RONU-640895 format. One record per residue (C-alpha): residue number from 1; residue in one letter; chain; x, y, z. Coordinates in pm, 1 decimal. Example, Ala and Ser with C-alpha at 12.3 -4.5 7.8 and 13.67 -1.06 7.14 Angstrom:
<atoms>
<atom 1; A; A; <1230.0; -450.0; 780.0>>
<atom 2; S; A; <1367.0; -106.0; 714.0>>
</atoms>
This chain:
<atoms>
<atom 1; Q; A; <0.0; 0.0; 0.0>>
<atom 2; G; A; <281.7; 235.8; 78.5>>
<atom 3; S; A; <429.5; 186.1; -266.3>>
<atom 4; R; A; <92.4; 250.6; -434.5>>
<atom 5; L; A; <43.1; 570.4; -235.5>>
<atom 6; A; A; <389.0; 686.1; -336.0>>
<atom 7; E; A; <299.9; 642.1; -702.4>>
<atom 8; L; A; <-10.3; 865.0; -679.8>>
<atom 9; P; A; <48.3; 1232.6; -770.3>>
<atom 10; S; A; <34.6; 1466.9; -479.6>>
<atom 11; S; A; <-266.6; 1700.7; -453.1>>
<atom 12; S; A; <-37.4; 2001.7; -426.1>>
<atom 13; S; A; <133.8; 1928.9; -755.6>>
<atom 14; F; A; <-204.9; 1865.6; -923.7>>
<atom 15; S; A; <-349.2; 2194.6; -800.2>>
<atom 16; S; A; <-29.8; 2372.9; -903.2>>
<atom 17; D; A; <-65.8; 2242.8; -1257.4>>
<atom 18; E; A; <-429.5; 2354.0; -1264.7>>
<atom 19; D; A; <-332.2; 2703.0; -1140.5>>
<atom 20; D; A; <-60.8; 2733.1; -1405.1>>
<atom 21; S; A; <-298.2; 2636.7; -1682.8>>
<atom 22; L; A; <-562.1; 2876.4; -1548.9>>
<atom 23; L; A; <-313.8; 3161.6; -1530.3>>
<atom 24; D; A; <-196.2; 3084.0; -1882.2>>
<atom 25; G; A; <-550.8; 3106.2; -2012.9>>
<atom 26; V; A; <-631.3; 3433.3; -1832.8>>
<atom 27; W; A; <-314.0; 3637.7; -1840.4>>
<atom 28; D; A; <-140.9; 3528.9; -2155.9>>
<atom 29; P; A; <-180.0; 3837.9; -2376.5>>
<atom 30; I; A; <-110.4; 3641.4; -2698.1>>
<atom 31; P; A; <-356.6; 3366.1; -2787.2>>
<atom 32; R; A; <-204.6; 3023.0; -2842.5>>
<atom 33; K; A; <-338.0; 3003.2; -3198.3>>
<atom 34; A; A; <-220.7; 3349.1; -3303.0>>
<atom 35; D; A; <-9.5; 3351.9; -3617.3>>
<atom 36; P; A; <209.7; 3641.9; -3737.2>>
<atom 37; F; A; <-70.5; 3778.4; -3957.3>>
<atom 38; S; A; <-315.5; 3778.9; -3665.4>>
<atom 39; L; A; <-63.2; 3959.0; -3444.7>>
<atom 40; C; A; <-8.3; 4216.6; -3717.5>>
<atom 41; V; A; <-382.9; 4276.4; -3743.6>>
<atom 42; R; A; <-409.8; 4307.4; -3365.2>>
<atom 43; Y; A; <-142.4; 4574.9; -3338.8>>
<atom 44; L; A; <-275.8; 4751.9; -3646.9>>
<atom 45; A; A; <-620.7; 4764.3; -3485.2>>
<atom 46; F; A; <-462.1; 4901.2; -3168.1>>
<atom 47; A; A; <-272.7; 5173.3; -3361.0>>
<atom 48; W; A; <-582.7; 5259.5; -3566.3>>
<atom 49; N; A; <-797.3; 5309.4; -3256.1>>
<atom 50; L; A; <-517.3; 5491.3; -3074.8>>
<atom 51; L; A; <-505.5; 5749.1; -3354.4>>
<atom 52; F; A; <-877.5; 5823.0; -3327.8>>
<atom 53; F; A; <-859.1; 5818.1; -2949.2>>
<atom 54; L; A; <-601.6; 6098.8; -2965.3>>
<atom 55; L; A; <-811.1; 6289.2; -3222.3>>
<atom 56; G; A; <-1113.7; 6255.6; -2995.0>>
<atom 57; L; A; <-915.5; 6390.0; -2700.1>>
<atom 58; L; A; <-804.0; 6682.3; -2916.5>>
<atom 59; A; A; <-1164.4; 6767.0; -3008.9>>
<atom 60; L; A; <-1266.2; 6732.7; -2644.0>>
<atom 61; A; A; <-984.6; 6965.3; -2534.2>>
<atom 62; I; A; <-1078.3; 7224.7; -2799.7>>
<atom 63; G; A; <-1442.1; 7220.6; -2688.9>>
<atom 64; L; A; <-1352.6; 7246.3; -2320.7>>
<atom 65; W; A; <-1106.8; 7529.4; -2390.0>>
<atom 66; G; A; <-1372.1; 7716.4; -2589.2>>
<atom 67; L; A; <-1632.0; 7686.1; -2314.2>>
<atom 68; L; A; <-1383.6; 7793.1; -2047.0>>
<atom 69; A; A; <-1261.8; 8086.7; -2256.8>>
<atom 70; K; A; <-1619.2; 8214.4; -2295.2>>
<atom 71; G; A; <-1709.2; 8142.2; -1932.5>>
<atom 72; S; A; <-1999.9; 7918.6; -2039.2>>
<atom 73; L; A; <-1919.5; 7654.5; -1778.7>>
<atom 74; G; A; <-1945.4; 7911.7; -1502.1>>
<atom 75; S; A; <-2283.0; 8044.5; -1613.8>>
<atom 76; D; A; <-2617.9; 7920.8; -1490.5>>
<atom 77; R; A; <-2686.2; 7722.8; -1808.1>>
<atom 78; L; A; <-2490.9; 7604.0; -2108.5>>
<atom 79; A; A; <-2565.2; 7751.9; -2446.9>>
<atom 80; P; A; <-2790.6; 7539.8; -2668.8>>
<atom 81; L; A; <-2609.1; 7281.2; -2874.7>>
<atom 82; G; A; <-2722.0; 7436.5; -3201.0>>
<atom 83; S; A; <-2572.9; 7774.2; -3112.7>>
<atom 84; D; A; <-2255.4; 7665.8; -2932.7>>
<atom 85; P; A; <-2009.4; 7473.9; -3153.8>>
<atom 86; M; A; <-1773.8; 7425.5; -2858.8>>
<atom 87; L; A; <-2027.5; 7207.9; -2679.9>>
<atom 88; L; A; <-2067.4; 7008.0; -3000.9>>
<atom 89; F; A; <-1687.7; 6962.0; -3012.3>>
<atom 90; M; A; <-1697.0; 6828.4; -2656.8>>
<atom 91; L; A; <-1973.2; 6576.4; -2727.4>>
<atom 92; V; A; <-1812.3; 6450.0; -3048.8>>
<atom 93; G; A; <-1470.8; 6426.9; -2883.7>>
<atom 94; L; A; <-1611.9; 6245.7; -2580.6>>
<atom 95; G; A; <-1793.2; 5989.4; -2794.1>>
<atom 96; A; A; <-1501.0; 5929.0; -3031.9>>
<atom 97; S; A; <-1242.4; 5898.0; -2754.2>>
<atom 98; G; A; <-1460.8; 5665.7; -2545.1>>
<atom 99; V; A; <-1535.5; 5423.6; -2829.7>>
<atom 100; S; A; <-1175.5; 5431.3; -2957.1>>
<atom 101; L; A; <-1042.1; 5365.6; -2606.0>>
<atom 102; A; A; <-1256.4; 5052.2; -2588.5>>
<atom 103; G; A; <-1110.2; 4941.2; -2921.4>>
<atom 104; C; A; <-754.3; 5011.1; -2802.0>>
<atom 105; L; A; <-787.3; 4817.2; -2477.9>>
<atom 106; G; A; <-979.5; 4535.9; -2640.9>>
<atom 107; A; A; <-708.7; 4487.5; -2904.0>>
<atom 108; L; A; <-409.5; 4530.3; -2672.9>>
<atom 109; R; A; <-533.7; 4293.2; -2399.9>>
<atom 110; P; A; <-777.3; 4073.2; -2594.5>>
<atom 111; S; A; <-1122.7; 4137.0; -2446.8>>
<atom 112; P; A; <-1425.8; 4014.5; -2641.2>>
<atom 113; C; A; <-1654.6; 4235.7; -2431.5>>
<atom 114; L; A; <-1471.3; 4558.8; -2520.5>>
<atom 115; L; A; <-1433.9; 4459.7; -2884.0>>
<atom 116; R; A; <-1804.4; 4382.5; -2915.3>>
<atom 117; F; A; <-1885.7; 4715.7; -2752.2>>
<atom 118; F; A; <-1663.4; 4890.2; -3006.4>>
<atom 119; V; A; <-1824.3; 4714.0; -3302.8>>
<atom 120; G; A; <-2175.7; 4783.5; -3174.4>>
<atom 121; S; A; <-2100.3; 5151.1; -3113.5>>
<atom 122; V; A; <-1946.5; 5205.3; -3457.6>>
<atom 123; L; A; <-2235.0; 5026.1; -3629.5>>
<atom 124; T; A; <-2476.3; 5249.2; -3436.2>>
<atom 125; F; A; <-2290.5; 5558.4; -3557.6>>
<atom 126; V; A; <-2299.4; 5427.2; -3914.2>>
<atom 127; G; A; <-2673.1; 5366.8; -3888.1>>
<atom 128; L; A; <-2731.8; 5720.0; -3762.5>>
<atom 129; E; A; <-2518.6; 5862.9; -4043.3>>
<atom 130; V; A; <-2709.7; 5667.6; -4308.9>>
<atom 131; L; A; <-3039.9; 5772.4; -4153.7>>
<atom 132; G; A; <-2925.1; 6134.7; -4155.0>>
<atom 133; G; A; <-2826.6; 6110.1; -4520.6>>
<atom 134; L; A; <-3166.2; 5965.9; -4613.5>>
<atom 135; L; A; <-3344.7; 6241.1; -4422.7>>
<atom 136; L; A; <-3128.0; 6497.8; -4597.6>>
<atom 137; V; A; <-3240.3; 6364.9; -4936.1>>
<atom 138; L; A; <-3604.9; 6290.2; -4860.7>>
<atom 139; A; A; <-3682.7; 6591.4; -4640.8>>
<atom 140; R; A; <-3476.4; 6856.3; -4818.2>>
<atom 141; H; A; <-3773.3; 7094.4; -4848.5>>
<atom 142; W; A; <-3841.8; 7071.8; -4476.8>>
<atom 143; L; A; <-3471.3; 7116.5; -4406.6>>
<atom 144; R; A; <-3466.1; 7427.7; -4623.7>>
<atom 145; D; A; <-3744.6; 7578.9; -4413.8>>
<atom 146; A; A; <-3565.0; 7472.2; -4095.6>>
<atom 147; L; A; <-3245.4; 7634.5; -4223.9>>
<atom 148; Q; A; <-3432.2; 7957.9; -4287.3>>
<atom 149; D; A; <-3579.8; 7951.6; -3935.4>>
<atom 150; T; A; <-3231.7; 7887.0; -3792.9>>
<atom 151; L; A; <-3086.4; 8180.5; -3984.3>>
<atom 152; L; A; <-3371.7; 8396.6; -3856.7>>
<atom 153; L; A; <-3276.1; 8305.6; -3499.6>>
<atom 154; C; A; <-2915.8; 8387.4; -3586.2>>
<atom 155; L; A; <-3022.4; 8738.6; -3685.0>>
<atom 156; L; A; <-3222.5; 8782.9; -3364.9>>
<atom 157; H; A; <-2943.5; 8664.5; -3132.5>>
<atom 158; Y; A; <-2649.1; 8799.1; -3330.2>>
<atom 159; Q; A; <-2498.0; 8993.3; -3037.7>>
<atom 160; D; A; <-2577.9; 8733.5; -2771.0>>
<atom 161; E; A; <-2338.0; 8454.7; -2869.8>>
<atom 162; P; A; <-1978.8; 8519.5; -2991.6>>
<atom 163; D; A; <-1958.9; 8192.0; -3186.3>>
<atom 164; L; A; <-2289.5; 8264.3; -3356.9>>
<atom 165; Q; A; <-2172.8; 8613.6; -3447.6>>
<atom 166; F; A; <-1852.3; 8474.1; -3594.4>>
<atom 167; L; A; <-2040.9; 8221.4; -3809.4>>
<atom 168; V; A; <-2288.4; 8480.2; -3939.9>>
<atom 169; D; A; <-2007.5; 8720.5; -4026.9>>
<atom 170; E; A; <-1812.8; 8448.9; -4207.9>>
<atom 171; V; A; <-2118.1; 8346.1; -4412.5>>
<atom 172; Q; A; <-2204.2; 8703.9; -4509.3>>
<atom 173; R; A; <-1844.3; 8793.8; -4588.0>>
<atom 174; S; A; <-1765.9; 8482.6; -4793.8>>
<atom 175; L; A; <-2096.9; 8470.9; -4984.9>>
<atom 176; Q; A; <-2116.0; 8851.7; -5018.5>>
<atom 177; C; A; <-2471.7; 8869.6; -4889.8>>
<atom 178; C; A; <-2665.0; 9040.6; -4610.7>>
<atom 179; G; A; <-2964.7; 8914.4; -4414.1>>
<atom 180; L; A; <-3199.3; 8635.4; -4519.8>>
<atom 181; S; A; <-3368.6; 8765.9; -4833.4>>
<atom 182; S; A; <-3231.7; 9121.8; -4825.1>>
<atom 183; Y; A; <-3028.3; 9353.5; -4605.1>>
<atom 184; R; A; <-3350.1; 9490.8; -4450.6>>
<atom 185; D; A; <-3401.3; 9165.0; -4261.1>>
<atom 186; W; A; <-3164.5; 9304.3; -3998.5>>
<atom 187; E; A; <-3446.0; 9532.1; -3879.4>>
<atom 188; I; A; <-3573.6; 9240.4; -3667.0>>
<atom 189; N; A; <-3256.8; 9255.1; -3457.2>>
<atom 190; P; A; <-3324.2; 9462.2; -3141.8>>
<atom 191; Y; A; <-2988.8; 9639.9; -3169.0>>
<atom 192; F; A; <-3010.4; 9723.9; -3540.1>>
<atom 193; N; A; <-3378.2; 9820.6; -3536.3>>
<atom 194; C; A; <-3431.5; 10192.2; -3595.9>>
<atom 195; S; A; <-3622.5; 10220.0; -3268.2>>
<atom 196; S; A; <-3314.2; 10113.3; -3074.0>>
<atom 197; P; A; <-3145.9; 10388.4; -2867.5>>
<atom 198; G; A; <-2793.5; 10256.2; -2933.4>>
<atom 199; V; A; <-2537.5; 10365.2; -3189.5>>
<atom 200; Q; A; <-2610.1; 10055.2; -3400.0>>
<atom 201; A; A; <-2969.1; 10166.4; -3467.7>>
<atom 202; C; A; <-3065.3; 10152.9; -3838.8>>
<atom 203; G; A; <-2739.1; 9975.9; -3918.3>>
<atom 204; V; A; <-2629.5; 9628.3; -4028.0>>
<atom 205; P; A; <-2318.4; 9423.1; -3938.1>>
<atom 206; A; A; <-1986.7; 9527.4; -4086.3>>
<atom 207; S; A; <-1968.3; 9191.0; -4264.4>>
<atom 208; C; A; <-2242.0; 9320.1; -4499.6>>
<atom 209; C; A; <-2020.9; 9602.8; -4628.0>>
<atom 210; L; A; <-1878.9; 9603.1; -4978.4>>
<atom 211; D; A; <-1546.4; 9708.9; -4830.3>>
<atom 212; P; A; <-1540.4; 9627.9; -4456.5>>
<atom 213; W; A; <-1168.8; 9697.2; -4417.3>>
<atom 214; Q; A; <-1006.4; 10017.2; -4302.3>>
<atom 215; N; A; <-648.5; 10069.8; -4423.6>>
<atom 216; G; A; <-664.2; 9717.1; -4566.6>>
<atom 217; S; A; <-621.8; 9532.1; -4235.0>>
<atom 218; I; A; <-858.7; 9664.0; -3966.2>>
<atom 219; T; A; <-1233.4; 9600.5; -3979.7>>
<atom 220; N; A; <-1434.9; 9921.9; -4003.0>>
<atom 221; T; A; <-1721.0; 9840.3; -3765.2>>
<atom 222; Q; A; <-1906.7; 10160.3; -3858.5>>
<atom 223; C; A; <-1907.4; 10108.4; -4235.7>>
<atom 224; A; A; <-2278.4; 10012.2; -4238.5>>
<atom 225; F; A; <-2416.4; 10253.1; -3979.3>>
<atom 226; G; A; <-2740.4; 10419.9; -4089.6>>
<atom 227; T; A; <-2784.8; 10188.9; -4389.8>>
<atom 228; L; A; <-3148.2; 10107.6; -4306.8>>
<atom 229; R; A; <-3237.9; 10477.9; -4329.7>>
<atom 230; M; A; <-3118.4; 10493.8; -4691.1>>
<atom 231; D; A; <-3304.2; 10394.8; -5004.8>>
<atom 232; E; A; <-3193.1; 10084.0; -5190.2>>
<atom 233; A; A; <-2978.7; 10269.7; -5444.1>>
<atom 234; A; A; <-2781.7; 10454.1; -5176.5>>
<atom 235; A; A; <-2751.4; 10145.4; -4956.5>>
<atom 236; G; A; <-2620.0; 9949.2; -5255.2>>
<atom 237; T; A; <-2309.0; 10166.6; -5260.5>>
<atom 238; L; A; <-2220.2; 10055.7; -4906.2>>
<atom 239; V; A; <-2351.3; 9701.9; -4843.5>>
<atom 240; H; A; <-2455.9; 9387.6; -5027.5>>
<atom 241; L; A; <-2829.7; 9404.1; -5090.1>>
<atom 242; G; A; <-2902.1; 9035.0; -5161.8>>
<atom 243; G; A; <-2989.6; 8786.9; -4888.6>>
<atom 244; C; A; <-2795.2; 8478.2; -4787.0>>
<atom 245; V; A; <-3065.1; 8208.0; -4810.5>>
<atom 246; S; A; <-3056.8; 8169.2; -5187.7>>
<atom 247; Q; A; <-2679.3; 8201.3; -5208.6>>
<atom 248; L; A; <-2624.1; 7957.6; -4922.2>>
<atom 249; G; A; <-2856.0; 7707.6; -5091.2>>
<atom 250; A; A; <-2666.6; 7743.5; -5419.0>>
<atom 251; W; A; <-2335.3; 7699.0; -5235.6>>
<atom 252; L; A; <-2459.3; 7383.6; -5060.5>>
<atom 253; R; A; <-2579.5; 7237.2; -5391.6>>
<atom 254; G; A; <-2238.1; 7311.2; -5539.5>>
<atom 255; Q; A; <-2071.0; 7128.2; -5250.3>>
<atom 256; A; A; <-2284.9; 6815.6; -5284.3>>
<atom 257; G; A; <-2000.1; 6621.9; -5447.4>>
<atom 258; S; A; <-1755.0; 6715.7; -5171.4>>
<atom 259; V; A; <-2007.3; 6624.3; -4901.8>>
<atom 260; A; A; <-2070.1; 6286.0; -5064.3>>
<atom 261; A; A; <-1696.3; 6218.8; -5092.2>>
<atom 262; A; A; <-1642.9; 6312.9; -4725.9>>
<atom 263; A; A; <-1930.1; 6085.3; -4618.9>>
<atom 264; A; A; <-1788.7; 5797.4; -4824.0>>
<atom 265; L; A; <-1444.0; 5850.2; -4670.9>>
<atom 266; L; A; <-1592.3; 5851.6; -4320.7>>
<atom 267; L; A; <-1778.0; 5526.6; -4388.0>>
<atom 268; L; A; <-1457.6; 5372.8; -4527.8>>
<atom 269; V; A; <-1264.2; 5469.3; -4213.6>>
<atom 270; E; A; <-1533.5; 5324.1; -3988.2>>
<atom 271; A; A; <-1558.8; 5005.7; -4196.7>>
<atom 272; T; A; <-1180.1; 4958.2; -4179.7>>
<atom 273; G; A; <-1182.5; 4985.4; -3801.6>>
<atom 274; V; A; <-1472.5; 4741.5; -3771.0>>
<atom 275; L; A; <-1311.2; 4484.1; -4002.6>>
<atom 276; L; A; <-983.7; 4495.7; -3810.1>>
<atom 277; V; A; <-1161.4; 4448.2; -3478.8>>
<atom 278; L; A; <-1377.3; 4165.7; -3615.3>>
<atom 279; K; A; <-1061.0; 3984.1; -3727.8>>
<atom 280; V; A; <-911.7; 4022.2; -3380.0>>
<atom 281; L; A; <-1239.3; 3909.3; -3223.1>>
<atom 282; R; A; <-1249.0; 3597.4; -3440.5>>
<atom 283; D; A; <-891.5; 3509.6; -3343.8>>
<atom 284; I; A; <-941.9; 3537.5; -2967.5>>
<atom 285; T; A; <-1281.5; 3368.3; -2937.0>>
<atom 286; P; A; <-1307.4; 2988.5; -2950.8>>
</atoms>
């Protein structure tokens, strides 16, 4: 009996072998069946997601810096998303960095849970983008009316939001237009209305001027003062008379090819990331 007991493996050595095999299955960062191509795909997926993680952090930092610079975070309420591009930067950066971080960690230390979360999130984004494109095509007339209403709000709140003021000035300056349908649309603004007691009464923004520059480098903010008191012929010597709605619509139609190319490139980038992660997921799952 003593000899037979001596031949039996000890329980300590058996449990040690089990522990070693368990540790190998949990902590080994490289799957046993991984070949050089699979490893290359894994590290490529990690680098791909790392790039977009850094880009997302950059967008998040830009949005946070913009809100802090304007003091929006210290105010009682944040500006609406539609009128505060910095808040939009923050949301886009937060979403992109969060999803890309899941892809990075899931590829570096193989985690099916993180990789599936990444694939599901990207496919959700793709679905929303396709849905937005379909709405843009099918509801273009409604979107045109919505764009006109948005521009009307921009005229009303021109002085209230610095980012909004910058965007309106850039549109009017680049498209050489003024107001929605004509320069007289600025009468709805409480500061430019002729009943206003301020110095801007009966005026329009300097971005409406034919020549808004003084000495070629400094903006002449008073170049359009009193324009709304003039008749159309006299006002035409100082400011652009045509509105921005028609010209903005023509510009958007002219950029349809560029928008389609940018959308296709975005879908290609997202599809590449998903295919890389799916290859890694297939390699690490039994």
